[in-house]
N, C-alpha and C positions, 0 to 999 in steps of 0.2 A: 574147861575149868573156869574161865571168866563168866561171871553172872551179873547182868545188869537188870535191876528192877526199876521200873518207871511208874510213878504215881502222879496223877494230875487231877485237878478238879474240872478240867475242860472236857465236855462230852466229845466223843469221837466215834465214827462209824467203823464198820468192819474193814472197808477199803482203806481208810486212813490208818487204822491200826496195823493192818498187814504190811502196807508199804513202809510205814514207820519202823516196824519191827525189823524188816529186812535191812533198812539203812542203818539202824542202830547196831545190829549184829555186825555188819561190815565195818562200821566205825570202831567198834570195840576191838575187833580182830586186828585191824590196821593199826590202831593206836597202841596196842600192846605187843604187836609183832607176833601174834599167836594164830594158829590155824583156826579158821572160822568153824570148822567141824566140832570144836570144843566149846564154842560160845553159846550161852543160853541167855535169852532176853525175855523178860516178862513186862507186859504193858497192862496195868490194872485198869478196869473200867473206872470211869469218873467217880471220884470219892469227894466227900465234903472236906475242904481244906481252906485254911486261912494263912496268909503270909503278910506280915507287917500290918496286921489288923484289918486286912481287906480280903474279900473272897473272890477278887478278880483272878483270872487264870494264873496258876502257878504250878510248878513241878518240883518233885523231890525224886532223886535217883540215888540208888546204891550200886556201886560197882565193886565187886569182890573178885579177887583173883589170887592165885598162887604166885608169889614173887612179884607183887605189884610194886614197882619202884617209885619212890617219891619223885624222882626226876621226870616221870611221865605224867604226873597228875595235872600239871598246868596245861599241857597240850591236850590231854583228854578232856579237861574241863572246857577248854576252848572249842574242841570238836563237838562234844555232846551238847553243850549249851547252844552252839551254832545250829546244830541239827534240830533241836527242840524249837528254837526261834524260827528257823526257816520253814519247818514242816508243820508246826502247830501254831505258830504266831505268838508264842509266849516269850516275852522279853527276858533276856538273860539275867536281868537283875531280880527276876521272880523265880529263879531256879537255884536249888541247893543240890549238891552232889556229895555223898559220903563215900570215900574211898577206903577199902579195907583189904589188907594183905592177909591172906590165909596161909597157914602152914600146910605142907603136903599131908601130914598125918591127920589134919582136921578137914580134909576134903575127900569125900568118897565118890566113887564112880565104878560101875561095872563090877560090883561085889568086892571092891578093894579100895584102898586109898592111893593117892598119888605119891 
């Protein structure tokens, strides 16, 4: 049920993308205390982006999950920004994360809702 969408203007190859996806999936599962078999992560190909009036590398992430508590967002921000910084070399001050809590009735899976 957790979904992490990652967008960046930094080009990345298949090996970088796959390794990063695996690490991001594990980080979300760990940070939320949820089984990784429910975690979905998308890493978009490089797209044109600007942040603070500059087109230097930057990242935007959306993390949506059922029952996402505000008490976990600071630690998740630390973890996910750290992951992007260490794996992609994008400084954390060039990263935004949008956290969204989804209600069970608004999240579908396997022909039903949670």
